[in-house]
C-alpha positions as CSV (number, residue, x, y, z in Angstrom):
1,M,86.1,116.4,101.3
2,R,86.7,117.8,97.9
3,Q,86.2,115.5,94.9
4,D,88.6,117.3,92.6
5,L,90.2,114.1,91.3
6,K,87.1,112.5,89.8
7,G,88.0,111.3,86.4
8,A,91.7,110.9,87.2
9,A,93.5,107.6,88.0
10,V,96.8,106.7,89.6
11,I,98.2,103.3,88.2
12,F,100.8,101.5,90.2
13,D,103.2,98.8,89.3
14,L,103.2,96.2,92.2
15,D,106.6,94.6,93.0
16,G,109.2,97.1,93.9
17,T,106.8,100.1,93.6
18,L,103.8,99.6,95.8
19,I,104.8,96.5,97.8
20,D,108.4,95.3,98.9
21,T,108.1,91.7,97.8
22,A,111.8,90.9,97.2
23,D,112.3,88.6,100.2
24,D,109.3,86.4,99.6
25,L,110.2,86.1,95.9
26,A,113.7,85.2,96.7
27,A,112.5,82.6,99.2
28,S,110.3,81.0,96.6
29,M,112.9,81.2,93.8
30,N,115.5,79.6,95.9
31,H,113.1,76.9,97.0
32,A,112.6,76.0,93.4
33,L,116.4,76.2,92.7
34,G,116.9,74.0,95.7
35,E,114.4,71.4,94.5
36,A,116.3,71.3,91.2
37,G,119.7,70.8,93.0
38,L,120.9,74.2,92.1
39,P,122.6,76.8,94.3
40,A,120.6,79.7,95.8
41,V,120.7,83.2,94.4
42,A,121.5,85.9,96.9
43,H,118.4,87.9,98.1
44,G,120.0,91.1,97.0
45,E,120.3,89.8,93.4
46,V,116.7,88.8,93.2
47,R,115.7,92.5,93.3
48,H,117.1,92.9,89.9
49,L,115.4,89.7,88.5
50,V,111.9,90.9,89.2
51,G,109.8,92.7,86.7
52,H,109.1,90.4,83.8
53,G,107.1,87.7,85.6
54,A,107.8,84.4,87.5
55,R,108.9,82.5,84.4
56,A,111.6,85.1,83.4
57,M,112.7,85.5,86.9
58,L,113.2,81.8,87.3
59,M,114.9,81.4,84.0
60,R,117.5,84.0,85.1
61,G,117.8,82.2,88.4
62,I,118.5,78.9,86.8
63,E,121.0,80.4,84.3
64,A,122.7,82.2,87.3
65,G,122.9,78.9,89.3
66,A,123.7,76.4,86.5
67,G,125.8,78.5,84.4
68,R,123.8,77.7,81.3
69,A,120.4,78.2,79.7
70,A,117.5,76.5,81.4
71,S,115.8,73.6,79.6
72,E,112.0,73.8,79.0
73,G,111.5,70.8,81.4
74,E,113.5,72.6,84.1
75,L,111.6,75.7,83.7
76,E,108.2,74.0,83.8
77,Q,109.0,72.1,87.1
78,G,110.8,75.0,88.5
79,L,107.8,77.2,87.8
80,K,105.4,74.8,89.5
81,N,107.7,74.6,92.5
82,F,108.1,78.4,92.7
83,L,104.4,79.1,92.3
84,D,103.4,76.5,95.0
85,H,105.8,77.8,97.5
86,Y,105.0,81.5,96.6
87,G,101.2,81.1,96.9
88,A,101.6,79.5,100.3
89,N,104.0,82.1,101.6
90,I,103.1,85.2,99.6
91,A,103.0,87.8,102.4
92,A,105.4,86.2,105.0
93,H,107.6,89.4,104.6
94,S,106.0,91.5,101.9
95,R,104.7,94.9,103.0
96,P,103.6,98.2,101.4
97,F,106.4,100.7,101.1
98,D,106.2,103.4,103.7
99,G,103.6,106.0,103.0
100,A,102.1,104.3,100.0
101,I,98.8,103.3,101.6
102,E,98.3,106.7,103.3
103,M,98.8,108.4,99.9
104,I,96.4,106.2,98.2
105,E,93.7,106.8,100.8
106,G,94.2,110.5,100.3
107,F,93.7,110.2,96.5
108,R,90.7,107.9,97.0
109,R,89.0,110.4,99.3
110,R,89.4,113.0,96.5
111,G,87.7,110.7,93.9
112,A,90.7,109.4,92.1
113,G,90.7,105.8,90.7
114,I,93.4,103.5,91.8
115,A,94.7,100.6,89.7
116,I,97.5,98.1,89.9
117,C,99.2,97.1,86.5
118,T,101.7,94.4,87.1
119,N,103.7,91.5,85.4
120,K,102.7,89.2,88.2
121,R,99.9,86.9,87.5
122,E,96.5,88.4,88.3
123,A,95.5,85.6,90.8
124,L,98.8,85.9,92.7
125,S,98.5,89.7,92.7
126,R,95.0,89.5,94.1
127,L,96.1,86.9,96.7
128,L,98.9,89.2,97.8
129,I,96.7,92.3,98.1
130,D,93.9,90.3,99.8
131,T,96.4,88.8,102.3
132,L,97.7,92.3,103.2
133,G,94.1,93.5,103.8
134,I,94.2,96.3,101.3
135,S,92.1,95.1,98.4
136,A,89.4,97.6,99.0
137,M,91.7,100.4,98.0
138,F,91.9,99.3,94.3
139,D,89.3,99.6,91.6
140,T,91.1,97.1,89.4
141,I,94.1,94.8,89.3
142,V,95.6,93.9,85.9
143,G,98.2,91.2,85.9
144,A,100.5,89.8,83.2
145,D,97.7,87.3,82.2
146,T,94.7,89.5,82.4
147,C,94.7,90.8,78.9
148,S,96.3,90.0,75.5
149,A,99.9,91.2,76.5
150,A,102.1,92.1,79.4
151,K,104.1,95.2,80.1
152,P,106.0,96.8,78.3
153,H,103.1,96.5,75.8
154,P,100.6,99.2,76.5
155,A,97.6,96.8,76.5
156,P,97.4,96.2,80.3
157,V,97.8,100.0,80.9
158,F,94.9,100.8,78.6
159,F,92.9,98.1,80.4
160,C,93.5,99.8,83.7
161,I,92.4,103.2,82.2
162,E,89.2,101.5,80.8
163,R,88.4,99.9,84.1
164,T,88.8,103.0,86.1
165,G,87.0,105.1,83.5
166,A,89.7,107.7,83.9
167,A,90.2,110.7,81.5
168,R,93.7,111.5,82.8
169,S,96.2,109.1,84.5
170,V,99.6,108.8,85.9
171,F,101.7,105.7,86.1
172,I,103.9,104.9,89.0
173,G,106.7,102.3,88.4
174,D,110.3,101.3,89.2
175,S,111.8,100.1,86.0
176,D,112.4,100.4,82.3
177,T,109.4,98.1,81.7
178,D,107.1,100.6,83.4
179,I,108.5,103.5,81.6
180,K,108.1,101.9,78.2
181,A,104.6,100.7,79.1
182,A,103.4,104.0,80.2
183,G,105.1,105.9,77.3
184,A,103.4,103.5,74.8
185,A,100.0,104.2,76.4
186,G,100.7,108.0,76.3
187,L,101.0,108.3,80.2
188,P,103.6,110.2,82.3
189,C,105.6,107.8,84.5
190,L,107.0,108.6,87.9
191,I,109.7,106.3,89.1
192,A,110.1,105.0,92.7
193,E,113.9,105.3,93.2
194,F,113.8,102.6,96.0
195,G,112.5,100.0,93.5
196,Y,114.0,97.0,91.8
197,G,114.7,98.3,88.3
198,P,116.5,97.8,86.0
199,L,116.4,101.5,85.3
200,T,118.5,102.8,82.4
201,L,115.7,104.9,80.8
202,R,115.3,107.3,83.8
203,D,115.6,110.3,81.5
204,Q,112.3,109.2,79.7
205,A,110.3,109.4,83.0
206,A,108.4,112.4,84.1
207,G,110.2,112.4,87.4
208,A,111.4,110.3,90.3
209,F,111.0,110.2,94.0
210,T,112.8,108.6,97.0
211,A,109.8,108.3,99.3
212,Y,106.0,108.4,99.0
213,S,105.9,111.5,101.1
214,E,107.4,113.2,98.0
215,A,105.1,111.6,95.5
216,A,101.6,113.0,96.1
217,A,102.6,116.6,95.0
218,M,104.3,115.2,91.9
219,I,101.3,113.2,90.9
220,E,98.9,116.0,91.4
221,K,101.0,118.2,89.2
222,L,101.0,115.6,86.4
223,L,97.2,115.0,86.7
224,A,96.7,118.8,86.4
225,R,98.3,118.9,83.0
């Protein structure tokens, strides 16, 4: 097998890009809201609350359910209830998007480094990947709490590059947060159209795809620049 991608890295966002986690996140958020005596948020709405980490997602959920800003006490207790439930049910429904794992395996065989750069906490990210049985595919997992800042700050992207030892990289994401983080780190960003968003900066991305069967050729083209 040719090793033509040694020195290159493909960096993935996690939720909504690599793994479809919306149903498990929704179940855990609604568990926390229920414990607080607040109404549940529709699962479809949760897709748009993902991307800035559990605290921000829960804050929006409380605001949506209560019709007011969340207090600090509500947030702290709600976050505990959310994390306890999510940790115990992290992959009840979550699965990699179709074609993602096969594409990653192909890039790994050719020598590319593979990283995850997410605003999910690192421990939960590793638990999810371990539970799905795919941890061996990733050279590093950088979460919101791994380094000094979370996306859209470029620090976690730079950390992925450092850990993979890559001279050239491409970022794969699904939201404005990913486009901003990749851009700040000087990387091209490809967008998964099936992801969770929000996505208002699409014109700043290097491209977009609707399925992983389309993505490999796009990634290769960007790595060849």
